C-alpha positions in Angstrom: 3.2 17.2 -15.3 3.1 13.9 -13.4 -0.1 12.0 -13.1 -1.7 11.9 -9.7 -3.0 8.5 -8.4 -4.9 7.5 -5.3 -3.7 4.5 -3.5 -6.5 2.4 -2.0 -6.4 -0.1 0.8 -6.2 -3.1 -1.5 -3.0 -1.9 -3.1 -1.2 -1.7 0.2 -2.7 -5.0 1.5 -1.8 -6.8 -1.8 1.9 -6.0 -1.2 1.8 -6.5 2.6 0.3 -10.0 2.3 1.7 -10.8 -1.2 -1.8 -11.6 -2.5 -1.4 -13.3 -5.8 -2.1 -12.4 -8.6 -2.6 -8.7 -7.5 0.7 -8.5 -5.7 2.8 -7.9 -8.9 0.7 -5.1 -10.2 0.4 -3.4 -6.8 4.1 -3.7 -6.2 4.8 -2.2 -9.6 2.5 0.8 -8.8 4.2 1.5 -5.5 7.6 1.1 -7.1 6.8 3.7 -9.8 5.5 6.0 -7.0 8.8 5.6 -5.2 10.7 6.4 -8.4 8.6 9.6 -8.8 6.8 8.6 -11.9 3.5 9.4 -10.2 2.3 11.6 -7.4 0.6 9.4 -4.8 -2.2 10.2 -2.5 -4.1 8.2 0.1 -6.3 9.0 3.1 -5.7 8.7 6.8 -8.6 6.3 7.1 -7.0 4.0 4.5 -3.7 4.0 6.5 -5.6 3.3 9.8 -7.5 0.4 8.1 -4.3 -1.1 6.7 -2.6 -0.8 10.1 -5.5 -2.5 11.8 -5.8 -5.4 9.3 -2.0 -6.0 9.1 -1.6 -5.9 12.9 -4.5 -8.3 13.3 -3.1 -10.8 10.8 0.7 -10.3 11.6 1.8 -8.1 14.4 2.1 -4.4 15.3 5.8 -4.2 14.4 5.1 -5.4 10.8 2.1 -3.0 10.6 4.2 0.0 11.6 7.0 -0.9 9.2 4.5 -1.4 6.3 2.7 1.9 6.9 
């Protein structure tokens, strides 16, 4: 059975903004989720917060693509 992990805001923002040194670990986590090594969960509030932060710092198009 695959492990279930919860993705927090910081993991998404680390990748979106390439925040060093956390970027590499967060990118690896999301890569393993994409390859089906883990089952990933998050909340709608986390997605909304990420959208708001990314669109405020970059733009809405980047925020939509990231989410």
